[in-house]
N, C-alpha and C positions, 0 to 999 in steps of 0.2 A: 906906383910901380906899374899899375895897369895901363896908365896913360903912356908911360915910357915904352912898355911892350907894344902898345898899339902904334905908337910913332915909329918904333923900330921896324915893325911889320910893314908899315906904309912905305918906309924908306927902301926896304928889301923889294917890295912889289914894284916901286917906281924904278929901282935899279934894274930889276929883271926886265921891265918894259923897255928901258933905255938900251939894255944889252941886246934885246931882240931887234930893236930898230937899228942899232948899230950893225948887228950881224947882217941884216938885210941890205943895209946901205953899203956894207963892205964887200959885197959879192963882186969879185973881179975876174973870175975865170969862167969858162964854159962849164967846167966840171962842177964848180960851186953853184952855178945857175941851174944845171941839171938836177943837182941834189935838192936845191930849194924848190924847184918845180915839182920834183917827185914828192917832196914833203907836202907841198900845197895840194897836189892832186890827191894824195892820200887823205888829207884833211877834208877835201871836198867830197870824196867818196864816203868817208865816215859821216859827214854831215848829211849827205843825201840818204844814207841808210837810216840814220836817226830820224830824219824827217819822214821817211816812209813808215817807220815803225810808229811814230807819233800820229801820223795821218790815219793809219790802220786802227790804232787805239781810239782815236777820235771817232771814226766811223762806227766802230763797235759800240762805243759809249752812246752815240746818237741812236743807233738801232735799239740798244737796250732801253734808253730813255723813251723812245717811241713805243716800245712794247709795254713799258710800265704805264705810260699815259693811256694807252689803249685799254689796258687792264683796269686802270682807275676809272675810266669812263664806263666800262662795262659794269663795274661794281656800283658806281653811282646810279646807273640805270636800274640795276637790280634792286638797290635800296629804295629808289623811287617807286618801283613796282610793288615792293613789299609794303611801303608806307601807304600806297593807294589801296592795296588789299586790306591792310589793317584798318584804315579809315572806313572802308566799305563794311567790314565786319562790325565795327563800332556802330555804324548807322543801322545795320540790321538788328543788332542787339538792342539798341535804343528803341527801334520800331517795335520789336517783339515785347519789350518791357512796357512800352506805352499801350500796346494792345492788351496785355495782361491787366494793366491798371484800369483801362477803360472797360474791359470785360468784367473785372471784379466790381467795378462801381455800378454796373448794370444789374448785378445780382441782387 
């Protein structure tokens, strides 16, 4: 039954496509042509508005992505600085420990 419903839907879609084509092919008067042109221009305007909205959304997303990438780089740099500082502190602690060990062995 699912396959039958799917086939029926495909037939309806094909029929609607054929009707639309027939409708455009059957334009015979100036009034019909004007109506068709008005419809097409409306669709064009709608498409242009949608394109503009999508372009704006894309630009906002790109700006947001750029901001996140910048923030990520700053965080990575900060982590690298912290790691260097930590390694330096470990080195200082090791040196101090070694000095204590050497000092203790001299006594």
